[in-house]
C-alpha positions in Angstrom: -20.0 3.8 -43.7 -20.5 6.1 -41.0 -20.5 5.2 -37.4 -22.3 6.7 -34.5 -19.5 7.2 -31.9 -22.2 6.1 -29.2 -22.7 3.0 -30.5 -22.0 0.0 -28.3 -21.0 -2.4 -30.5 -17.6 -1.1 -31.3 -14.6 -2.8 -29.7 -15.5 -2.3 -26.0 -13.9 -0.7 -23.8 -10.8 0.4 -22.2 -8.5 -0.1 -25.0 -9.3 -3.3 -26.9 -6.8 -3.1 -30.1 -9.6 -3.1 -32.8 -12.7 -1.4 -31.6 -16.4 -2.1 -31.4 -19.0 -3.2 -28.4 -17.9 -5.8 -28.5 -14.2 -4.6 -28.7 -11.9 -2.9 -26.0 -8.5 -3.1 -26.7 -5.1 -1.9 -25.7 -3.8 1.0 -27.6 -1.5 -0.7 -30.6 1.9 0.3 -30.8 3.0 1.3 -34.2 4.8 -1.6 -35.8 8.7 -1.1 -36.9 7.7 -2.8 -39.9 4.8 -3.8 -42.1 3.5 -7.3 -40.7 3.5 -10.6 -42.9 0.0 -10.9 -44.0 -2.2 -14.2 -45.0 -2.6 -14.0 -48.7 -6.1 -14.8 -48.5 -7.7 -13.5 -45.9 -5.5 -10.3 -45.5 -4.9 -10.4 -41.9 -1.6 -10.8 -39.6 -0.1 -14.5 -40.6 0.6 -14.9 -37.0 -3.0 -14.6 -36.2 -4.0 -17.4 -38.8 -1.4 -19.7 -37.3 -2.6 -19.0 -34.0 -5.9 -19.6 -34.7 -5.0 -23.0 -36.9 -2.8 -24.3 -33.9 -6.0 -23.9 -31.5 -8.8 -25.0 -33.4 -6.8 -26.8 -36.3 -7.8 -26.6 -40.2 -11.4 -27.0 -39.8 -11.7 -24.6 -37.1 -9.8 -22.0 -38.9 -12.1 -22.5 -41.9 -15.0 -21.7 -39.7 -13.3 -18.7 -38.4 -12.2 -17.5 -41.7 -15.7 -17.8 -42.9 -16.9 -15.6 -40.1 -14.2 -13.1 -40.3 -15.2 -12.7 -44.2 -19.0 -12.4 -43.4 -21.2 -9.0 -43.2 -22.5 -8.8 -40.0 -26.1 -8.3 -39.2 -27.1 -5.2 -37.0 -28.1 -6.6 -33.4 -29.7 -4.4 -30.9 -31.1 -4.7 -27.5 -34.4 -3.2 -26.2 -33.6 -1.2 -23.4 -35.8 -2.4 -20.5 -35.1 0.8 -18.3 -37.2 2.9 -20.6 -39.0 0.6 -23.1 -40.5 -3.1 -23.3 -39.4 -5.3 -26.1 -43.1 -4.8 -27.8 -42.4 -1.0 -27.8 -39.4 -1.4 -29.5 -40.8 -4.1 -32.1 -43.4 -1.7 -32.9 -41.0 1.1 -33.7 -39.0 -1.4 -35.9 -42.3 -2.2 -37.7 -43.3 1.1 -38.0 -40.0 2.1 -40.1 -40.5 -1.0 -41.9 -37.3 -2.4 -40.7 -37.8 -6.1 -40.6 -36.3 -8.2 -37.8 -36.0 -11.2 -35.9 -35.4 -12.5 -32.4 -33.0 -14.4 -30.5 -33.8 -17.5 -28.7 -31.7 -16.8 -25.3 -32.8 -13.3 -25.0 -36.0 -11.9 -25.6 -35.0 -8.2 -25.7 -32.4 -8.8 -28.4 -33.3 -8.2 -32.1 -31.4 -9.1 -35.3 -32.0 -7.0 -38.0 -32.5 -8.0 -41.6 -29.7 -8.4 -44.1 -29.1 -5.1 -45.7 -30.2 -2.8 -43.1 -27.4 -0.5 -41.5 -26.8 1.1 -38.4 -27.9 4.4 -39.9 -31.8 3.5 -40.3 -32.1 3.0 -36.7 -30.1 6.2 -35.5 -33.1 7.9 -37.4 -35.8 6.5 -34.9 -37.3 8.3 -32.2 -36.8 5.2 -30.0 -32.9 5.5 -30.6 -32.7 9.1 -29.7 -35.1 8.3 -26.6 -32.8 5.7 -25.4 -35.4 2.6 -25.8 -33.2 0.8 -27.9 -29.1 0.1 -27.8 -27.5 -1.0 -30.9 -25.2 -3.6 -29.5 -23.4 -6.8 -30.6 -25.2 -10.0 -30.1 -21.8 -11.4 -28.4 -21.4 -8.5 -26.2 -25.0 -9.2 -24.6 -23.8 -12.5 -23.5 -21.5 -11.5 -20.4 -24.3 -9.7 -18.0 -26.8 -12.3 -18.8 -23.9 -15.2 -17.8 -23.4 -12.8 -14.7 -27.3 -12.5 -13.8 -26.8 -9.3 -11.8 -29.1 -9.8 -8.6 -31.6 -6.9 -7.2 -29.8 -5.0 -4.4 -26.5 -6.6 -5.2 -23.2 -4.4 -5.4 -22.2 -4.8 -8.8 -18.4 -4.1 -10.2 -17.7 -3.1 -13.6 -14.1 -3.1 -14.3 -13.9 -1.8 -18.0 -17.3 -0.1 -18.2 -17.0 2.2 -21.5 -18.8 2.8 -23.8 -21.8 1.6 -21.3 -23.5 -1.1 -23.1 -23.1 -4.0 -20.7 -23.4 -1.5 -17.8 -26.8 -0.7 -18.9 -27.8 -4.1 -19.7 -26.8 -5.1 -16.3 -29.1 -2.2 -14.7 -31.7 -3.3 -16.8 -31.6 -6.9 -15.8 -32.0 -6.2 -12.1 -33.9 -2.9 -11.9 -35.6 -3.2 -8.5 -39.1 -3.0 -7.8 -42.0 -4.9 -5.9 -39.8 -4.4 -2.6 -36.5 -4.9 -4.2 -33.9 -2.7 -4.5 -32.1 -2.1 -7.9 -28.6 -3.6 -8.2 -25.6 -0.9 -7.5 -23.2 -0.8 -10.0 -19.8 0.7 -9.9 -18.6 1.3 -13.2 -14.7 2.1 -13.7 -13.2 3.8 -16.8 -9.7 4.7 -16.7 -10.0 7.2 -20.0 -11.6 10.7 -19.1 -12.9 10.6 -22.9 -14.3 7.5 -22.8 -15.8 8.0 -19.4 -17.5 11.0 -20.4 -19.0 8.6 -23.1 -20.1 6.4 -20.5 -21.6 8.7 -18.4 -23.7 10.4 -21.5 -24.8 7.0 -22.3 -26.1 5.9 -19.1 -27.9 9.2 -18.8 -29.5 8.6 -22.2 -30.5 5.0 -21.2 -31.9 5.9 -17.7 -29.1 3.8 -15.7 -29.3 5.9 -13.1 -28.0 3.4 -10.3 -24.5 3.7 -11.2 -21.5 5.3 -9.8 -18.8 6.2 -12.4 -15.1 6.0 -11.1 -12.5 7.8 -13.5 -9.8 5.2 -12.5 -7.7 2.0 -13.6 -9.7 -1.1 -12.1 -6.5 -2.6 -11.0 -5.8 0.3 -8.6 -8.9 -0.3 -6.5 -8.2 -0.3 -2.8 -8.8 -3.6 -1.1 -11.3 -2.5 1.3 -13.8 -2.4 -1.6 -16.2 -5.6 -2.2 -18.4 -6.4 -4.5 -21.2 -9.3 -4.7 -20.5 -9.5 -8.5 -18.1 -8.3 -10.7 -17.9 -8.4 -14.7 -14.6 -8.1 -16.3 -15.1 -7.3 -19.9 -11.3 -7.1 -20.3 -8.7 -5.3 -22.9 -7.9 -7.7 -25.8 -6.7 -7.9 -29.3 -10.1 -8.1 -30.8 -9.0 -11.1 -32.5 -12.8 -12.3 -32.7 -14.1 -9.1 -34.3 -11.4 -8.8 -37.2 -12.6 -8.7 -40.4 -10.9 -9.9 -43.4 -8.8 -7.5 -45.3 -8.8 -4.9 -42.5 -6.3 -2.9 -42.8 -6.6 -1.7 -39.3 -6.5 -5.0 -37.9 -3.6 -5.9 -40.5 -1.4 -3.1 -39.0 -2.4 -3.0 -35.5 -3.1 -6.6 -34.3 0.6 -7.4 -33.6 2.1 -9.6 -31.2 3.3 -6.8 -28.9 0.1 -6.0 -28.5 -1.2 -9.4 -27.4 1.6 -9.3 -25.1 0.7 -5.9 -23.2 -3.0 -6.9 -23.2 -2.4 -10.2 -21.4 -0.5 -8.8 -18.7 -3.4 -6.3 -18.4 -5.9 -9.0 -18.4 -4.3 -11.1 -15.7 -3.8 -8.3 -13.5 -7.5 -6.9 -13.8 -8.5 -10.8 -13.1 -6.1 -10.8 -10.2 -7.9 -7.3 -8.7 -11.5 -8.9 -9.5 -11.0 -11.8 -7.4 -9.3 -9.6 -4.8 -12.5 -7.4 -4.1 -15.1 -10.0 -4.9 -17.1 -11.1 -1.6 -17.1 -15.0 -0.6 -20.0 -16.6 -2.4 -19.9 -14.1 -5.0 -19.6 -14.7 -8.9 -17.2 -12.7 -11.2 -17.6 -12.9 -15.5 -14.5 -12.6 -17.2 -14.8 -12.1 -20.8 -13.1 -11.0 -24.1 -13.7 -10.1 -27.7 -10.7 -12.5 -28.6 -10.9 -16.4 -29.7 -7.2 -16.8 -28.6 -6.8 -19.3 -25.9 -3.8 -17.5 -24.6 -6.0 -14.4 -23.9 -8.9 -16.6 -22.6 -8.4 -20.1 -21.2 -4.7 -19.4 -20.2 -5.8 -16.2 -18.0 -8.6 -18.2 -16.5 -6.4 -21.1 -15.6 -3.8 -18.9 -14.3 -6.3 -17.0 -11.9 -7.8 -20.4 -10.4 -4.2 -21.9 -10.0 -3.1 -18.7 -7.7 -6.6 -18.8 -6.0 -7.9 -22.4 -4.9 -10.8 -20.8 -3.2 -12.5 -20.1 -6.4 -14.1 -22.4 -8.9 -15.4 -22.3 -12.7 -19.2 -22.4 -12.8 -20.9 -23.4 -16.2 -22.3 -20.9 -18.6 -26.1 -21.6 -18.1 -28.5 -19.8 -20.6 -31.2 -21.2 -21.8 -31.0 -21.5 -26.1 -27.4 -20.7 -25.8 -26.9 -24.0 -27.7 -27.7 -22.0 -30.6 -24.8 -20.0 -30.6 -21.9 -20.8 -33.2 -18.7 -22.2 -30.9 -15.5 -23.1 -31.1 -13.8 -26.0 -28.6 -12.7 -24.5 -25.3 -10.7 -26.7 -23.0 -12.3 -25.0 -19.9 -15.7 -27.0 -19.1 -18.6 -24.5 -18.7 -16.8 -21.9 -20.7 -17.9 -20.7 -23.7 -16.0 -19.6 -26.9 -18.2 -18.0 -29.8 -17.1 -18.5 -33.3 -17.1 -15.4 -35.3 -20.2 -15.7 -38.0 -22.8 -13.7 -39.7 -24.7 -13.2 -36.1 -21.6 -13.4 -33.7 -18.4 -11.8 -33.1 -15.8 -13.9 -31.7 -16.1 -14.1 -27.9 -15.2 -15.8 -24.6 -17.3 -15.8 -21.3 -16.4 -17.9 -18.3 -17.7 -17.5 -14.9 -15.9 -18.0 -11.8 -17.4 -18.3 -8.1 -15.4 -17.7 -4.5 -16.3 -20.4 -2.4 -14.2 -20.4 0.5 
């Protein structure tokens, strides 16, 4: 199936191994020899073993079911250009059946069998009134809850789905100023795509910095920080995916973990006292999630974990998470595997 390169559902960001908006991954190194694959799933045996170790046989069975599912197409009404009702009418007029989402009024799940191409043909899509985005990737901005007038840092911003969502969540008005977002993107081609998407979606209160967020000067300071970090993309893998079988290597995991730790360290450095940071990945491996957050908390006793709180979030399928208040989303027909944690600098 053809893929729209502007879609914000392919791996999010600055390089996450397997791409989707959702996936942002490090550029995978070419393995010296073919990896050993799991016979049933056609995915790297080391990945399957890691999931089994983390979640047991029952958890692995749930994850395997999600990896094997045909995921529904999901999208978000872009509140900077249109209301939820306008997008609903556009879908209805195109005879595209849809359902809502309990934790986000602007989210839509399209009926089984509807593919992205049906959405690309809509005037509402061309006009930036809606945005194709995975449900899981909508969670981090909602958890961060950008405040009107706040200075917000998006550390790994391309292709812009979460950036524009944050702008839509805190647009200003009624005497309030919109949130001011600084969006970092290391890759120049991806920064160009980011700027294109932000312009199309009407996210004007954004400054794009073509830089590695790890190199931000320490005189920067932000009220809120979103770090949707580079990762292996283990939560978005598909059974018998040849790219995942080739690229999702232990070497990739080791590289992204170093990047994750360094990015989180910088994010906490530039976070103001009383400010909040959301750390997310599209991985379900604790070494990229709980381990990274626990390491940061150990280095920063001035920071604490804040529970992820969204009305309706109990309807999201989850995996066990050893950090009380953090969220590990289990891959399923509706959701990509994801991790979200919220930290606050308290003193």
